[in-house]
N, C-alpha and C positions, 0 to 999 in steps of 0.2 A: 711328280710324275711316278708312274708305276712301271717297273722294269721286270720282265719275266724272261728267264733263259729257256729257250726252246729250240728244237730242230725245225728249220724252215721246211714247209711242205713243197716249196717251189725249187729251191736250190740245194736243199739237203744239209745246209750248214747249221751248226749249233751256234746260235747268236743270241744277243740280248735284244728282245723286243721292247719298245717303249709304247705303252698305250697312248693313242692319240684321241680316242673317244671311247667312252664306256657307258654302260646302261644296265639297269636291273631288268631281268626278264622272268623273275619268279612269278608264277601265276597268282593273282590276287582276286579275291571276291570283290564285287562292286562296292560293298560296304568298306572294305579295306582301302580301296582306291580313293573313295570319297573322304575317308578319315585322314589319309595322308595328304590329300590336296588341301583340306581345311587347315591342317596343322601347318603346312607350308605357307599358306596365306597369312595365318596368324603370326608366324615367325617373321615373315617379310614385313608385316605391318609394324613390328617392333624393331625393325632394322637388323634382324639376325639373318644369317645365310639361309637360303632356301632349303639346303639339305640338312639343316639342324633340326633335331627332334628332341622333345623333352623325354619321351618314353623310348628307352633304348630297346630296339627289337631283339628278340631272342631266337635261337635256333639257327639253322642254315638257310642261306638264300643263294640264288644263282644270278649271275650277271654275264654280260657279253662285252667284248671290247674289240676295237679295230687297232691294228698296228702294221707298220711297214718293216720288212726285213732290211737291216742296215747293209746287208751284203748284196742282195739282188734287187732291192727296192720293191719287191712284190708285196701286195697287201695280204693280210691274213686276218681271219676272224677267230677270236678266242671265246670259248664258253667256259666259265669258271664257277666254282662254288666257294663261298666264304661265310664266315659268321655274319649273320644279318646285321650285327652292330657295326661291321666294317664296310659293308657294301657302299654306303653313301660316301665314305672317305675315299674308297677306291675309285668311285665314279668321279669325285672331285679332283683326284690326283691326276686324271688324264689331261688336265689343263697343263700345257707345256711351261706355263709361267709358275706353276706350283713347284715347290721343292720335292725331292723324292720322298715318297711316303715311308715313314719309319716302319720297319718290319718287312717292307718290300714284298717280294713274291711269297714269303712265308705266310702272308695273310690269306692266301687263296690257294686253291687246288685247281689246276687246269684239267677240265673234263674232255674237251674237244678242241681241235684246231682245224680250221678249214682254209686252204686245202690241206688234207692230212698228209703226213709223211708217207711216201711210197714204200711198200713192203716188197723187197726183192722176190721175184718169182722163183719157185722151187717145186720139186715133186719128190715124194717119198721114194720113188723108184730110182732116182738118180744116185750114183755113188756119193758118199758123204763128202769126200775131199773135193770132188767136182762141184758139188752144190755150194760148198763154202767159198770156193774161188769164184764161181760164177755169180754168186750173190755180191761179192766184193766188186766185181766188174759192173754190175747193175747200179750199185750204190755210187761208185766213182763216176759213172755217166750222169746219174741224177744230180750229183754235186758239181757237174760241169768241170771235172778235172781234165787236164790237158789230154787230148787223144793220143799223143805220143807216149803217155804213161799207161793208158788204158788198153791200147791195141796189143802190146806185147802180152798183157794178161789174158786177153781173148785167145791169143795163140796158146798160152799155157793151159787154159781150160780145154781147148780142143785136144792138146797133146795128152792131158790126163785122161780124157774120155776115150781116146783111141787106144791108150795103153790098156784100159780096162777091157776093150773089145779084142785086143790082140792076144790070142791064147799062146803064142809062141814064147812070150816072156823075154824075148830078145831085146837088148838095148841098142836101138838103131835110130837113124835120123828120121825126122818127122815125114819128110818127103817119101821115104821108102815105106814107112808104115801106112801112109794114106794109100799109096798105090797098091800095096800088097792086100790091104783090106778090101779095096775095090776089086782086085782080081779074084779074091776069094768069095766075092758076093756078099760080104758082110755089110758093106755100104754101097750105095748106087753111084753111078757115074756123076749124077748131079750133085750128090753130097760130097763126092771127092773133089769136084771142081770148086765148090764153095770152100772146102777145107784148104785147098791150095791157095785160094785168095787170102784167107786168114793167115796162113803160114807166111806168105810173101809180105803182106802188109804189116804183120807183126814184126817181122825182121827189119823192114824198112823203118818202122817207128822206133825200134830199139837202137838201130845202128846209124840211121840217117836223120832221125828226129822229124820225120814227116808223118802226116796223118790228119784227119779231120773228123768232126763230130758226126757227120752223116755216115761215114764209114763205120764208126763205132755203133751207131744206131742199127745199121743193117746187120752187122755181125752179131750183135746181141740178139736180134730177132732170129737170125739163122741158128745160133747156138741153142736157143730155147727150143726151136723146132727139131734140131738135130738130136738133142738129148731126149726129147720126147719120143722120137722115132726109134732110136737105138736102145733106149732103156725102159721108158714108161710103157710104150705101146706093146712090146712083147709080153711084159708082165700083165697088162690088162687082158690081152688075148688069152694068155694061159689061165688067168682067173676065170674068164668067161667059159672056157672049155671045161674047167673043173665043176663049175656050177651048172 
């Protein structure tokens, strides 16, 4: 078998994928296809394996393989590159009855994985610390981490963002900061209402251990919109005015 360590594009976990089917997909000329087919038939006629070839191919070749994530059981398609001399052995190693191929994943380079690993959303206009924390929230959600762990971090993202908006510099409770920024017109009533929902649910998750994935999904969507409205949009408007 062939084992490749890769981050799963479905659950986000770093796991060992075992190829269950593999194939070559390097484009060949009609003459090359015929020559290979003829060689395979000749080898089969002599009782040799169909993938055996007298002439060792040179250069690089591409292949594809199917595998299932051992964590979420989701299927993935790998596109890889390897020395042409190794391709046939890699294809043969996808047979579960075969022993692990000597050299393992060192024999190939993974070029693409489908579905691809999700890249957390960000914007250059967002404050750096806010971006880092919000990206960790998105990654945790993609990895299906417990909502009781993710919701308090959603609350922390909100608090960091509001501190950036609060020019007073005072150290105060989140509830007061939300209400004061609303009263000052820095955020709208609608944004303040959503902010209070995150504040409350983040506290409940941290202290009572309650929460669900749908709430996390909604709050990630809100935080993305919120950060765009309060940080990215003003910067874009200012840039348009200058131009």
